[in-house]
PDB file of the backbone (N, CA, C, O) and the ligand in Angstrom, with CONECT records:
HET     ZN  A 101       1
ATOM      1  N   MET A   1     117.077 162.905  89.332  1.00  0.00           N
ATOM      2  CA  MET A   1     116.571 163.178  87.913  1.00  0.00           C
ATOM      3  C   MET A   1     115.295 164.011  87.915  1.00  0.00           C
ATOM      4  O   MET A   1     114.415 163.820  88.755  1.00  0.00           O
ATOM      5  N   VAL A   2     115.206 164.959  86.943  1.00  0.00           N
ATOM      6  CA  VAL A   2     114.010 165.879  86.830  1.00  0.00           C
ATOM      7  C   VAL A   2     113.021 165.448  85.922  1.00  0.00           C
ATOM      8  O   VAL A   2     113.341 165.106  84.784  1.00  0.00           O
ATOM      9  N   CYS A   3     111.724 165.426  86.354  1.00  0.00           N
ATOM     10  CA  CYS A   3     110.765 165.074  85.309  1.00  0.00           C
ATOM     11  C   CYS A   3     110.764 165.884  84.082  1.00  0.00           C
ATOM     12  O   CYS A   3     110.683 167.111  84.148  1.00  0.00           O
ATOM     13  N   PRO A   4     110.857 165.202  82.873  1.00  0.00           N
ATOM     14  CA  PRO A   4     110.868 166.003  81.699  1.00  0.00           C
ATOM     15  C   PRO A   4     109.546 166.712  81.299  1.00  0.00           C
ATOM     16  O   PRO A   4     109.507 167.578  80.426  1.00  0.00           O
ATOM     17  N   VAL A   5     108.443 166.274  82.013  1.00  0.00           N
ATOM     18  CA  VAL A   5     107.147 166.968  81.780  1.00  0.00           C
ATOM     19  C   VAL A   5     107.035 168.295  82.631  1.00  0.00           C
ATOM     20  O   VAL A   5     106.782 169.395  82.138  1.00  0.00           O
ATOM     21  N   CYS A   6     107.246 168.062  83.911  1.00  0.00           N
ATOM     22  CA  CYS A   6     106.843 169.130  84.783  1.00  0.00           C
ATOM     23  C   CYS A   6     108.011 169.685  85.618  1.00  0.00           C
ATOM     24  O   CYS A   6     107.892 170.681  86.332  1.00  0.00           O
ATOM     25  N   GLY A   7     109.051 169.037  85.493  1.00  0.00           N
ATOM     26  CA  GLY A   7     110.348 169.518  86.133  1.00  0.00           C
ATOM     27  C   GLY A   7     110.471 169.256  87.666  1.00  0.00           C
ATOM     28  O   GLY A   7     111.242 169.904  88.374  1.00  0.00           O
ATOM     29  N   THR A   8     109.659 168.259  88.135  1.00  0.00           N
ATOM     30  CA  THR A   8     109.695 167.962  89.572  1.00  0.00           C
ATOM     31  C   THR A   8     110.882 166.970  89.806  1.00  0.00           C
ATOM     32  O   THR A   8     111.046 165.995  89.072  1.00  0.00           O
ATOM     33  N   ARG A   9     111.680 167.254  90.832  1.00  0.00           N
ATOM     34  CA  ARG A   9     112.768 166.327  91.115  1.00  0.00           C
ATOM     35  C   ARG A   9     112.196 164.952  91.538  1.00  0.00           C
ATOM     36  O   ARG A   9     111.382 164.849  92.456  1.00  0.00           O
ATOM     37  N   THR A  10     112.643 163.940  90.850  1.00  0.00           N
ATOM     38  CA  THR A  10     112.122 162.557  91.079  1.00  0.00           C
ATOM     39  C   THR A  10     113.200 161.614  91.397  1.00  0.00           C
ATOM     40  O   THR A  10     114.242 161.602  90.742  1.00  0.00           O
ATOM     41  N   GLU A  11     112.971 160.782  92.437  1.00  0.00           N
ATOM     42  CA  GLU A  11     114.010 159.725  92.752  1.00  0.00           C
ATOM     43  C   GLU A  11     113.611 158.364  91.919  1.00  0.00           C
ATOM     44  O   GLU A  11     112.441 158.057  91.690  1.00  0.00           O
ATOM     45  N   PRO A  12     114.562 157.719  91.567  1.00  0.00           N
ATOM     46  CA  PRO A  12     114.200 156.401  90.858  1.00  0.00           C
ATOM     47  C   PRO A  12     113.489 155.460  91.656  1.00  0.00           C
ATOM     48  O   PRO A  12     113.837 155.269  92.821  1.00  0.00           O
ATOM     49  N   ILE A  13     112.477 154.820  91.121  1.00  0.00           N
ATOM     50  CA  ILE A  13     111.762 153.638  91.762  1.00  0.00           C
ATOM     51  C   ILE A  13     112.649 152.461  91.822  1.00  0.00           C
ATOM     52  O   ILE A  13     112.658 151.713  92.800  1.00  0.00           O
ATOM     53  N   LYS A  14     113.409 152.287  90.765  1.00  0.00           N
ATOM     54  CA  LYS A  14     114.224 151.075  90.609  1.00  0.00           C
ATOM     55  C   LYS A  14     115.469 151.442  89.849  1.00  0.00           C
ATOM     56  O   LYS A  14     115.400 152.288  88.958  1.00  0.00           O
ATOM     57  N   THR A  15     116.561 150.872  90.142  1.00  0.00           N
ATOM     58  CA  THR A  15     117.759 151.145  89.406  1.00  0.00           C
ATOM     59  C   THR A  15     118.340 149.767  89.012  1.00  0.00           C
ATOM     60  O   THR A  15     118.203 148.808  89.772  1.00  0.00           O
ATOM     61  N   TRP A  16     118.977 149.661  87.847  1.00  0.00           N
ATOM     62  CA  TRP A  16     119.786 148.529  87.485  1.00  0.00           C
ATOM     63  C   TRP A  16     121.007 148.935  86.713  1.00  0.00           C
ATOM     64  O   TRP A  16     121.136 150.053  86.217  1.00  0.00           O
ATOM     65  N   ASN A  17     121.926 147.941  86.633  1.00  0.00           N
ATOM     66  CA  ASN A  17     123.127 148.279  85.956  1.00  0.00           C
ATOM     67  C   ASN A  17     123.277 147.644  84.558  1.00  0.00           C
ATOM     68  O   ASN A  17     122.920 146.485  84.346  1.00  0.00           O
ATOM     69  N   LEU A  18     123.810 148.429  83.622  1.00  0.00           N
ATOM     70  CA  LEU A  18     124.103 147.857  82.313  1.00  0.00           C
ATOM     71  C   LEU A  18     125.537 147.984  82.132  1.00  0.00           C
ATOM     72  O   LEU A  18     126.106 149.068  82.255  1.00  0.00           O
ATOM     73  N   VAL A  19     126.186 146.814  81.821  1.00  0.00           N
ATOM     74  CA  VAL A  19     127.658 146.768  81.767  1.00  0.00           C
ATOM     75  C   VAL A  19     127.991 146.665  80.224  1.00  0.00           C
ATOM     76  O   VAL A  19     127.535 145.752  79.536  1.00  0.00           O
ATOM     77  N   SER A  20     128.770 147.605  79.747  1.00  0.00           N
ATOM     78  CA  SER A  20     129.167 147.599  78.469  1.00  0.00           C
ATOM     79  C   SER A  20     130.156 146.400  78.260  1.00  0.00           C
ATOM     80  O   SER A  20     131.125 146.284  79.011  1.00  0.00           O
ATOM     81  N   PRO A  21     129.938 145.568  77.315  1.00  0.00           N
ATOM     82  CA  PRO A  21     130.761 144.377  77.038  1.00  0.00           C
ATOM     83  C   PRO A  21     132.080 144.897  76.459  1.00  0.00           C
ATOM     84  O   PRO A  21     133.035 144.155  76.686  1.00  0.00           O
ATOM     85  N   LEU A  22     132.324 145.927  75.812  1.00  0.00           N
ATOM     86  CA  LEU A  22     133.627 146.317  75.292  1.00  0.00           C
ATOM     87  C   LEU A  22     134.233 147.519  76.031  1.00  0.00           C
ATOM     88  O   LEU A  22     133.567 148.502  76.355  1.00  0.00           O
ATOM     89  N   PRO A  23     135.448 147.379  76.257  1.00  0.00           N
ATOM     90  CA  PRO A  23     136.100 148.620  76.919  1.00  0.00           C
ATOM     91  C   PRO A  23     136.295 149.677  75.979  1.00  0.00           C
ATOM     92  O   PRO A  23     136.335 149.496  74.762  1.00  0.00           O
ATOM     93  N   ASP A  24     136.428 150.884  76.599  1.00  0.00           N
ATOM     94  CA  ASP A  24     136.718 152.091  75.721  1.00  0.00           C
ATOM     95  C   ASP A  24     138.153 152.216  75.324  1.00  0.00           C
ATOM     96  O   ASP A  24     138.910 151.273  75.556  1.00  0.00           O
ATOM     97  N   ALA A  25     138.567 153.250  74.773  1.00  0.00           N
ATOM     98  CA  ALA A  25     139.876 153.488  74.212  1.00  0.00           C
ATOM     99  C   ALA A  25     140.949 153.348  75.288  1.00  0.00           C
ATOM    100  O   ALA A  25     142.079 152.968  74.982  1.00  0.00           O
ATOM    101  N   LYS A  26     140.617 153.647  76.539  1.00  0.00           N
ATOM    102  CA  LYS A  26     141.561 153.624  77.688  1.00  0.00           C
ATOM    103  C   LYS A  26     141.426 152.262  78.352  1.00  0.00           C
ATOM    104  O   LYS A  26     142.033 152.050  79.402  1.00  0.00           O
ATOM    105  N   GLY A  27     140.691 151.366  77.816  1.00  0.00           N
ATOM    106  CA  GLY A  27     140.598 150.035  78.429  1.00  0.00           C
ATOM    107  C   GLY A  27     139.664 149.895  79.624  1.00  0.00           C
ATOM    108  O   GLY A  27     139.739 148.972  80.436  1.00  0.00           O
ATOM    109  N   ARG A  28     138.801 150.861  79.664  1.00  0.00           N
ATOM    110  CA  ARG A  28     137.922 151.016  80.857  1.00  0.00           C
ATOM    111  C   ARG A  28     136.469 150.354  80.477  1.00  0.00           C
ATOM    112  O   ARG A  28     136.023 150.505  79.339  1.00  0.00           O
ATOM    113  N   ILE A  29     135.879 149.749  81.295  1.00  0.00           N
ATOM    114  CA  ILE A  29     134.485 149.215  81.154  1.00  0.00           C
ATOM    115  C   ILE A  29     133.511 150.274  81.660  1.00  0.00           C
ATOM    116  O   ILE A  29     133.692 150.829  82.745  1.00  0.00           O
ATOM    117  N   THR A  30     132.560 150.528  80.929  1.00  0.00           N
ATOM    118  CA  THR A  30     131.570 151.471  81.277  1.00  0.00           C
ATOM    119  C   THR A  30     130.356 150.714  82.006  1.00  0.00           C
ATOM    120  O   THR A  30     129.744 149.836  81.398  1.00  0.00           O
ATOM    121  N   ILE A  31     130.051 151.036  83.191  1.00  0.00           N
ATOM    122  CA  ILE A  31     128.853 150.440  83.828  1.00  0.00           C
ATOM    123  C   ILE A  31     127.817 151.636  83.866  1.00  0.00           C
ATOM    124  O   ILE A  31     128.074 152.686  84.455  1.00  0.00           O
ATOM    125  N   THR A  32     126.718 151.422  83.248  1.00  0.00           N
ATOM    126  CA  THR A  32     125.667 152.408  83.215  1.00  0.00           C
ATOM    127  C   THR A  32     124.526 152.053  84.262  1.00  0.00           C
ATOM    128  O   THR A  32     123.940 150.971  84.236  1.00  0.00           O
ATOM    129  N   VAL A  33     124.269 153.032  85.164  1.00  0.00           N
ATOM    130  CA  VAL A  33     123.252 152.657  86.133  1.00  0.00           C
ATOM    131  C   VAL A  33     122.019 153.348  85.554  1.00  0.00           C
ATOM    132  O   VAL A  33     122.012 154.571  85.417  1.00  0.00           O
ATOM    133  N   MET A  34     120.976 152.586  85.210  1.00  0.00           N
ATOM    134  CA  MET A  34     119.807 152.991  84.664  1.00  0.00           C
ATOM    135  C   MET A  34     118.701 153.076  85.803  1.00  0.00           C
ATOM    136  O   MET A  34     118.736 152.353  86.799  1.00  0.00           O
ATOM    137  N   GLY A  35     117.750 153.994  85.572  1.00  0.00           N
ATOM    138  CA  GLY A  35     116.729 154.056  86.689  1.00  0.00           C
ATOM    139  C   GLY A  35     115.333 154.179  86.004  1.00  0.00           C
ATOM    140  O   GLY A  35     115.145 154.694  84.902  1.00  0.00           O
ATOM    141  N   SER A  36     114.416 153.655  86.783  1.00  0.00           N
ATOM    142  CA  SER A  36     113.046 153.787  86.339  1.00  0.00           C
ATOM    143  C   SER A  36     112.373 154.914  87.185  1.00  0.00           C
ATOM    144  O   SER A  36     112.535 154.890  88.405  1.00  0.00           O
ATOM    145  N   PHE A  37     111.725 155.772  86.683  1.00  0.00           N
ATOM    146  CA  PHE A  37     111.181 156.950  87.360  1.00  0.00           C
ATOM    147  C   PHE A  37     109.682 157.098  87.210  1.00  0.00           C
ATOM    148  O   PHE A  37     109.117 156.833  86.148  1.00  0.00           O
ATOM    149  N   GLU A  38     109.027 157.539  88.322  1.00  0.00           N
ATOM    150  CA  GLU A  38     107.722 157.937  88.124  1.00  0.00           C
ATOM    151  C   GLU A  38     107.523 159.247  88.932  1.00  0.00           C
ATOM    152  O   GLU A  38     107.717 159.278  90.148  1.00  0.00           O
ATOM    153  N   CYS A  39     107.117 160.364  88.188  1.00  0.00           N
ATOM    154  CA  CYS A  39     107.003 161.606  88.785  1.00  0.00           C
ATOM    155  C   CYS A  39     105.883 161.642  89.863  1.00  0.00           C
ATOM    156  O   CYS A  39     104.740 161.277  89.588  1.00  0.00           O
ATOM    157  N   PRO A  40     106.237 162.089  91.091  1.00  0.00           N
ATOM    158  CA  PRO A  40     105.171 162.148  92.129  1.00  0.00           C
ATOM    159  C   PRO A  40     104.100 163.107  91.792  1.00  0.00           C
ATOM    160  O   PRO A  40     102.999 162.974  92.326  1.00  0.00           O
ATOM    161  N   LYS A  41     104.336 164.115  90.905  1.00  0.00           N
ATOM    162  CA  LYS A  41     103.408 165.207  90.704  1.00  0.00           C
ATOM    163  C   LYS A  41     102.466 164.843  89.508  1.00  0.00           C
ATOM    164  O   LYS A  41     101.250 164.818  89.696  1.00  0.00           O
ATOM    165  N   CYS A  42     103.014 164.554  88.253  1.00  0.00           N
ATOM    166  CA  CYS A  42     102.170 164.363  87.176  1.00  0.00           C
ATOM    167  C   CYS A  42     102.101 162.930  86.850  1.00  0.00           C
ATOM    168  O   CYS A  42     101.383 162.625  85.897  1.00  0.00           O
ATOM    169  N   LYS A  43     102.732 161.990  87.486  1.00  0.00           N
ATOM    170  CA  LYS A  43     102.801 160.622  87.280  1.00  0.00           C
ATOM    171  C   LYS A  43     103.384 160.179  85.911  1.00  0.00           C
ATOM    172  O   LYS A  43     103.175 159.076  85.407  1.00  0.00           O
ATOM    173  N   HIS A  44     104.061 161.064  85.425  1.00  0.00           N
ATOM    174  CA  HIS A  44     104.801 160.676  84.108  1.00  0.00           C
ATOM    175  C   HIS A  44     105.861 159.670  84.423  1.00  0.00           C
ATOM    176  O   HIS A  44     106.616 159.855  85.378  1.00  0.00           O
ATOM    177  N   ARG A  45     105.956 158.516  83.592  1.00  0.00           N
ATOM    178  CA  ARG A  45     106.986 157.497  83.830  1.00  0.00           C
ATOM    179  C   ARG A  45     107.929 157.564  82.654  1.00  0.00           C
ATOM    180  O   ARG A  45     107.560 157.746  81.493  1.00  0.00           O
ATOM    181  N   TRP A  46     109.191 157.401  83.053  1.00  0.00           N
ATOM    182  CA  TRP A  46     110.271 157.312  82.131  1.00  0.00           C
ATOM    183  C   TRP A  46     111.482 156.587  82.699  1.00  0.00           C
ATOM    184  O   TRP A  46     111.574 156.326  83.898  1.00  0.00           O
ATOM    185  N   ARG A  47     112.406 156.269  81.802  1.00  0.00           N
ATOM    186  CA  ARG A  47     113.606 155.609  82.145  1.00  0.00           C
ATOM    187  C   ARG A  47     114.710 156.489  81.694  1.00  0.00           C
ATOM    188  O   ARG A  47     114.643 157.115  80.636  1.00  0.00           O
ATOM    189  N   GLY A  48     115.799 156.539  82.552  1.00  0.00           N
ATOM    190  CA  GLY A  48     116.987 157.356  82.252  1.00  0.00           C
ATOM    191  C   GLY A  48     118.185 156.880  82.877  1.00  0.00           C
ATOM    192  O   GLY A  48     118.145 155.965  83.700  1.00  0.00           O
ATOM    193  N   VAL A  49     119.322 157.485  82.511  1.00  0.00           N
ATOM    194  CA  VAL A  49     120.718 157.170  83.079  1.00  0.00           C
ATOM    195  C   VAL A  49     120.813 157.831  84.330  1.00  0.00           C
ATOM    196  O   VAL A  49     120.703 159.056  84.360  1.00  0.00           O
ATOM    197  N   VAL A  50     121.018 157.125  85.450  1.00  0.00           N
ATOM    198  CA  VAL A  50     121.224 157.754  86.764  1.00  0.00           C
ATOM    199  C   VAL A  50     122.691 158.088  86.897  1.00  0.00           C
ATOM    200  O   VAL A  50     123.036 159.172  87.368  1.00  0.00           O
ATOM    201  N   SER A  51     123.533 157.213  86.507  1.00  0.00           N
ATOM    202  CA  SER A  51     124.975 157.696  86.610  1.00  0.00           C
ATOM    203  C   SER A  51     125.796 156.628  85.646  1.00  0.00           C
ATOM    204  O   SER A  51     125.261 155.613  85.200  1.00  0.00           O
ATOM    205  N   LYS A  52     126.960 156.943  85.429  1.00  0.00           N
ATOM    206  CA  LYS A  52     127.838 156.109  84.632  1.00  0.00           C
ATOM    207  C   LYS A  52     129.214 155.939  85.451  1.00  0.00           C
ATOM    208  O   LYS A  52     129.815 156.867  85.993  1.00  0.00           O
ATOM    209  N   LEU A  53     129.586 154.655  85.445  1.00  0.00           N
ATOM    210  CA  LEU A  53     130.890 154.429  86.154  1.00  0.00           C
ATOM    211  C   LEU A  53     131.859 153.807  85.120  1.00  0.00           C
ATOM    212  O   LEU A  53     131.523 152.906  84.351  1.00  0.00           O
ATOM    213  N   LYS A  54     133.043 154.345  85.167  1.00  0.00           N
ATOM    214  CA  LYS A  54     134.078 153.838  84.212  1.00  0.00           C
ATOM    215  C   LYS A  54     135.085 153.080  85.037  1.00  0.00           C
ATOM    216  O   LYS A  54     135.754 153.726  85.843  1.00  0.00           O
ATOM    217  N   VAL A  55     135.253 151.872  84.933  1.00  0.00           N
ATOM    218  CA  VAL A  55     136.011 151.038  85.762  1.00  0.00           C
ATOM    219  C   VAL A  55     137.193 150.418  84.984  1.00  0.00           C
ATOM    220  O   VAL A  55     137.008 149.945  83.863  1.00  0.00           O
ATOM    221  N   GLY A  56     138.382 150.420  85.563  1.00  0.00           N
ATOM    222  CA  GLY A  56     139.544 149.825  84.949  1.00  0.00           C
ATOM    223  C   GLY A  56     140.555 150.980  84.530  1.00  0.00           C
ATOM    224  O   GLY A  56     140.424 152.175  84.797  1.00  0.00           O
ATOM    225  N   GLY A  57     141.559 150.399  83.840  1.00  0.00           N
ATOM    226  CA  GLY A  57     142.664 151.398  83.448  1.00  0.00           C
ATOM    227  C   GLY A  57     143.236 151.967  84.603  1.00  0.00           C
ATOM    228  O   GLY A  57     143.484 151.243  85.567  1.00  0.00           O
ATOM    229  N   SER A  58     143.496 153.270  84.625  1.00  0.00           N
ATOM    230  CA  SER A  58     144.259 153.855  85.742  1.00  0.00           C
ATOM    231  C   SER A  58     143.271 154.547  86.788  1.00  0.00           C
ATOM    232  O   SER A  58     143.744 155.047  87.808  1.00  0.00           O
ATOM    233  N   SER A  59     142.030 154.574  86.558  1.00  0.00           N
ATOM    234  CA  SER A  59     141.186 155.260  87.528  1.00  0.00           C
ATOM    235  C   SER A  59     139.720 154.829  87.365  1.00  0.00           C
ATOM    236  O   SER A  59     139.338 154.217  86.367  1.00  0.00           O
ATOM    237  N   ILE A  60     138.953 155.156  88.336  1.00  0.00           N
ATOM    238  CA  ILE A  60     137.562 154.894  88.338  1.00  0.00           C
ATOM    239  C   ILE A  60     136.906 156.196  88.205  1.00  0.00           C
ATOM    240  O   ILE A  60     137.247 157.102  88.964  1.00  0.00           O
ATOM    241  N   GLU A  61     136.018 156.383  87.339  1.00  0.00           N
ATOM    242  CA  GLU A  61     135.304 157.672  87.120  1.00  0.00           C
ATOM    243  C   GLU A  61     133.820 157.541  87.236  1.00  0.00           C
ATOM    244  O   GLU A  61     133.217 156.651  86.636  1.00  0.00           O
ATOM    245  N   VAL A  62     133.267 158.356  87.948  1.00  0.00           N
ATOM    246  CA  VAL A  62     131.721 158.388  88.036  1.00  0.00           C
ATOM    247  C   VAL A  62     131.167 159.512  87.372  1.00  0.00           C
ATOM    248  O   VAL A  62     131.601 160.643  87.588  1.00  0.00           O
ATOM    249  N   GLU A  63     130.173 159.269  86.521  1.00  0.00           N
ATOM    250  CA  GLU A  63     129.593 160.349  85.733  1.00  0.00           C
ATOM    251  C   GLU A  63     128.136 160.467  86.208  1.00  0.00           C
ATOM    252  O   GLU A  63     127.335 159.562  85.976  1.00  0.00           O
ATOM    253  N   THR A  64     127.799 161.569  86.864  1.00  0.00           N
ATOM    254  CA  THR A  64     126.425 161.778  87.220  1.00  0.00           C
ATOM    255  C   THR A  64     125.842 163.056  86.566  1.00  0.00           C
ATOM    256  O   THR A  64     126.540 163.733  85.811  1.00  0.00           O
ATOM    257  N   GLY A  65     124.653 163.361  86.836  1.00  0.00           N
ATOM    258  CA  GLY A  65     124.001 164.586  86.140  1.00  0.00           C
ATOM    259  C   GLY A  65     124.883 165.803  86.478  1.00  0.00           C
ATOM    260  O   GLY A  65     124.933 166.750  85.693  1.00  0.00           O
ATOM    261  N   ARG A  66     125.571 165.797  87.616  1.00  0.00           N
ATOM    262  CA  ARG A  66     126.381 166.988  88.046  1.00  0.00           C
ATOM    263  C   ARG A  66     127.726 167.025  87.507  1.00  0.00           C
ATOM    264  O   ARG A  66     128.449 167.978  87.799  1.00  0.00           O
ATOM    265  N   GLY A  67     128.147 166.090  86.748  1.00  0.00           N
ATOM    266  CA  GLY A  67     129.463 166.096  86.140  1.00  0.00           C
ATOM    267  C   GLY A  67     130.249 164.900  86.481  1.00  0.00           C
ATOM    268  O   GLY A  67     129.719 163.995  87.125  1.00  0.00           O
ATOM    269  N   LYS A  68     131.533 164.826  86.077  1.00  0.00           N
ATOM    270  CA  LYS A  68     132.385 163.757  86.334  1.00  0.00           C
ATOM    271  C   LYS A  68     133.045 163.944  87.685  1.00  0.00           C
ATOM    272  O   LYS A  68     133.303 165.056  88.146  1.00  0.00           O
ATOM    273  N   LYS A  69     133.295 162.835  88.277  1.00  0.00           N
ATOM    274  CA  LYS A  69     133.913 162.803  89.541  1.00  0.00           C
ATOM    275  C   LYS A  69     134.940 161.577  89.525  1.00  0.00           C
ATOM    276  O   LYS A  69     134.576 160.445  89.207  1.00  0.00           O
ATOM    277  N   LYS A  70     136.130 161.861  89.857  1.00  0.00           N
ATOM    278  CA  LYS A  70     137.089 160.814  89.907  1.00  0.00           C
ATOM    279  C   LYS A  70     137.185 160.327  91.313  1.00  0.00           C
ATOM    280  O   LYS A  70     137.503 161.096  92.221  1.00  0.00           O
ATOM    281  N   VAL A  71     136.888 158.921  91.537  1.00  0.00           N
ATOM    282  CA  VAL A  71     136.656 158.498  92.749  1.00  0.00           C
ATOM    283  C   VAL A  71     137.912 157.686  93.268  1.00  0.00           C
ATOM    284  O   VAL A  71     137.984 157.380  94.458  1.00  0.00           O
ATOM    285  N   ALA A  72     138.853 157.356  92.406  1.00  0.00           N
ATOM    286  CA  ALA A  72     139.976 156.624  92.911  1.00  0.00           C
ATOM    287  C   ALA A  72     141.201 157.109  92.036  1.00  0.00           C
ATOM    288  O   ALA A  72     141.095 157.273  90.821  1.00  0.00           O
ATOM    289  N   ASP A  73     142.286 157.311  92.688  1.00  0.00           N
ATOM    290  CA  ASP A  73     143.483 157.513  91.853  1.00  0.00           C
ATOM    291  C   ASP A  73     144.246 156.344  91.541  1.00  0.00           C
ATOM    292  O   ASP A  73     143.904 155.232  91.944  1.00  0.00           O
ATOM    293  N   GLU A  74     145.337 156.556  90.791  1.00  0.00           N
ATOM    294  CA  GLU A  74     146.057 155.351  90.325  1.00  0.00           C
ATOM    295  C   GLU A  74     146.491 154.366  91.369  1.00  0.00           C
ATOM    296  O   GLU A  74     146.402 153.149  91.204  1.00  0.00           O
ATOM    297  N   GLU A  75     146.954 154.923  92.426  1.00  0.00           N
ATOM    298  CA  GLU A  75     147.648 154.140  93.417  1.00  0.00           C
ATOM    299  C   GLU A  75     146.539 153.142  94.022  1.00  0.00           C
ATOM    300  O   GLU A  75     146.818 151.958  94.216  1.00  0.00           O
ATOM    301  N   VAL A  76     145.375 153.628  94.287  1.00  0.00           N
ATOM    302  CA  VAL A  76     144.298 152.848  94.876  1.00  0.00           C
ATOM    303  C   VAL A  76     144.012 151.720  93.916  1.00  0.00           C
ATOM    304  O   VAL A  76     144.035 150.563  94.334  1.00  0.00           O
ATOM    305  N   VAL A  77     143.747 151.987  92.665  1.00  0.00           N
ATOM    306  CA  VAL A  77     143.388 151.020  91.684  1.00  0.00           C
ATOM    307  C   VAL A  77     144.476 149.932  91.454  1.00  0.00           C
ATOM    308  O   VAL A  77     144.207 148.745  91.268  1.00  0.00           O
ATOM    309  N   ARG A  78     145.715 150.446  91.485  1.00  0.00           N
ATOM    310  CA  ARG A  78     146.786 149.481  91.147  1.00  0.00           C
ATOM    311  C   ARG A  78     147.132 148.571  92.279  1.00  0.00           C
ATOM    312  O   ARG A  78     147.812 147.562  92.093  1.00  0.00           O
ATOM    313  N   GLU A  79     146.692 148.902  93.397  1.00  0.00           N
ATOM    314  CA  GLU A  79     146.940 148.088  94.690  1.00  0.00           C
ATOM    315  C   GLU A  79     146.288 146.731  94.357  1.00  0.00           C
ATOM    316  O   GLU A  79     145.124 146.641  93.970  1.00  0.00           O
ATOM    317  N   LYS A  80     147.070 145.742  94.524  1.00  0.00           N
ATOM    318  CA  LYS A  80     146.583 144.387  94.299  1.00  0.00           C
ATOM    319  C   LYS A  80     145.629 143.957  95.410  1.00  0.00           C
ATOM    320  O   LYS A  80     145.860 144.296  96.571  1.00  0.00           O
ATOM    321  N   PRO A  81     144.575 143.231  95.093  1.00  0.00           N
ATOM    322  CA  PRO A  81     143.693 142.781  96.071  1.00  0.00           C
ATOM    323  C   PRO A  81     144.334 141.776  97.043  1.00  0.00           C
ATOM    324  O   PRO A  81     145.080 140.895  96.617  1.00  0.00           O
ATOM    325  N   GLU A  82     144.043 141.908  98.347  1.00  0.00           N
ATOM    326  CA  GLU A  82     144.659 141.034  99.265  1.00  0.00           C
ATOM    327  C   GLU A  82     144.192 139.615  99.154  1.00  0.00           C
ATOM    328  O   GLU A  82     142.991 139.347  99.188  1.00  0.00           O
ATOM    329  N   ILE A  83     145.113 138.710  99.024  1.00  0.00           N
ATOM    330  CA  ILE A  83     144.652 137.305  98.933  1.00  0.00           C
ATOM    331  C   ILE A  83     144.918 136.661 100.283  1.00  0.00           C
ATOM    332  O   ILE A  83     146.049 136.623 100.768  1.00  0.00           O
ATOM    333  N   ILE A  84     143.815 136.141 100.890  1.00  0.00           N
ATOM    334  CA  ILE A  84     144.039 135.479 102.238  1.00  0.00           C
ATOM    335  C   ILE A  84     143.844 133.868 101.953  1.00  0.00           C
ATOM    336  O   ILE A  84     142.813 133.327 101.553  1.00  0.00           O
ATOM    337  N   GLU A  85     144.935 133.329 102.223  1.00  0.00           N
ATOM    338  CA  GLU A  85     144.829 131.753 102.046  1.00  0.00           C
ATOM    339  C   GLU A  85     144.491 131.161 103.362  1.00  0.00           C
ATOM    340  O   GLU A  85     145.148 131.395 104.377  1.00  0.00           O
ATOM    341  N   LEU A  86     143.470 130.403 103.324  1.00  0.00           N
ATOM    342  CA  LEU A  86     142.950 129.741 104.407  1.00  0.00           C
ATOM    343  C   LEU A  86     143.162 128.206 104.196  1.00  0.00           C
ATOM    344  O   LEU A  86     142.868 127.690 103.118  1.00  0.00           O
ATOM    345  N   ASP A  87     143.672 127.486 105.228  1.00  0.00           N
ATOM    346  CA  ASP A  87     143.766 126.070 105.159  1.00  0.00           C
ATOM    347  C   ASP A  87     142.505 125.564 105.732  1.00  0.00           C
ATOM    348  O   ASP A  87     142.184 125.905 106.871  1.00  0.00           O
ATOM    349  N   LEU A  88     141.772 124.782 105.036  1.00  0.00           N
ATOM    350  CA  LEU A  88     140.394 124.317 105.482  1.00  0.00           C
ATOM    351  C   LEU A  88     140.687 123.400 106.718  1.00  0.00           C
ATOM    352  O   LEU A  88     139.970 123.494 107.714  1.00  0.00           O
ATOM    353  N   GLU A  89     141.663 122.569 106.672  1.00  0.00           N
ATOM    354  CA  GLU A  89     141.911 121.682 107.805  1.00  0.00           C
ATOM    355  C   GLU A  89     142.169 122.491 109.181  1.00  0.00           C
ATOM    356  O   GLU A  89     141.726 122.125 110.270  1.00  0.00           O
ATOM    357  N   ASP A  90     142.874 123.527 108.987  1.00  0.00           N
ATOM    358  CA  ASP A  90     143.167 124.318 110.195  1.00  0.00           C
ATOM    359  C   ASP A  90     141.902 124.822 110.717  1.00  0.00           C
ATOM    360  O   ASP A  90     141.710 124.759 111.931  1.00  0.00           O
ATOM    361  N   ILE A  91     140.946 125.354 109.881  1.00  0.00           N
ATOM    362  CA  ILE A  91     139.744 125.911 110.307  1.00  0.00           C
ATOM    363  C   ILE A  91     138.847 124.857 111.064  1.00  0.00           C
ATOM    364  O   ILE A  91     138.255 125.080 112.120  1.00  0.00           O
ATOM    365  N   LEU A  92     138.842 123.737 110.396  1.00  0.00           N
ATOM    366  CA  LEU A  92     138.065 122.645 110.995  1.00  0.00           C
ATOM    367  C   LEU A  92     138.615 122.180 112.392  1.00  0.00           C
ATOM    368  O   LEU A  92     137.847 121.982 113.333  1.00  0.00           O
ATOM    369  N   SER A  93     139.924 122.022 112.486  1.00  0.00           N
ATOM    370  CA  SER A  93     140.512 121.551 113.709  1.00  0.00           C
ATOM    371  C   SER A  93     140.296 122.544 114.880  1.00  0.00           C
ATOM    372  O   SER A  93     140.266 122.130 116.039  1.00  0.00           O
ATOM    373  N   GLU A  94     140.138 123.910 114.560  1.00  0.00           N
ATOM    374  CA  GLU A  94     139.956 124.840 115.543  1.00  0.00           C
ATOM    375  C   GLU A  94     138.564 124.723 116.241  1.00  0.00           C
ATOM    376  O   GLU A  94     138.371 125.065 117.408  1.00  0.00           O
ATOM    377  N   GLU A  95     137.654 124.227 115.445  1.00  0.00           N
ATOM    378  CA  GLU A  95     136.267 124.106 116.057  1.00  0.00           C
ATOM    379  C   GLU A  95     136.067 122.803 116.993  1.00  0.00           C
ATOM    380  O   GLU A  95     135.058 122.568 117.658  1.00  0.00           O
ATOM    381  N   GLU A  96     137.221 122.008 116.910  1.00  0.00           N
ATOM    382  CA  GLU A  96     137.018 120.798 117.780  1.00  0.00           C
ATOM    383  C   GLU A  96     137.021 121.199 119.290  1.00  0.00           C
ATOM    384  O   GLU A  96     136.867 120.339 120.157  1.00  0.00           O
TER     385      GLU A  96
HETATM  386 ZN    ZN A 101     106.090 165.483  86.263  1.00  0.00          ZN2+
END
């Protein structure tokens, strides 16, 4: 992020996520990464959006200052998470 006062490139001191409670028209949830900045040159402080993530639907999209970037295609997102079933008794008996 660039300082709005003097134009010095500034890295965020702190970042946090804001999750939109409502999905957009495509059923995606928007996660906004907010940042707290302090310019190293003029000490100006401000808050701004670092990036936006759109999760769900058919793709994951990341929006940064440089533009949108699609980070996952449909196949990746549609892949079901692997569920590993563990039997607790089996684990405990192995430790004996
Ligand atoms: Zn500045």
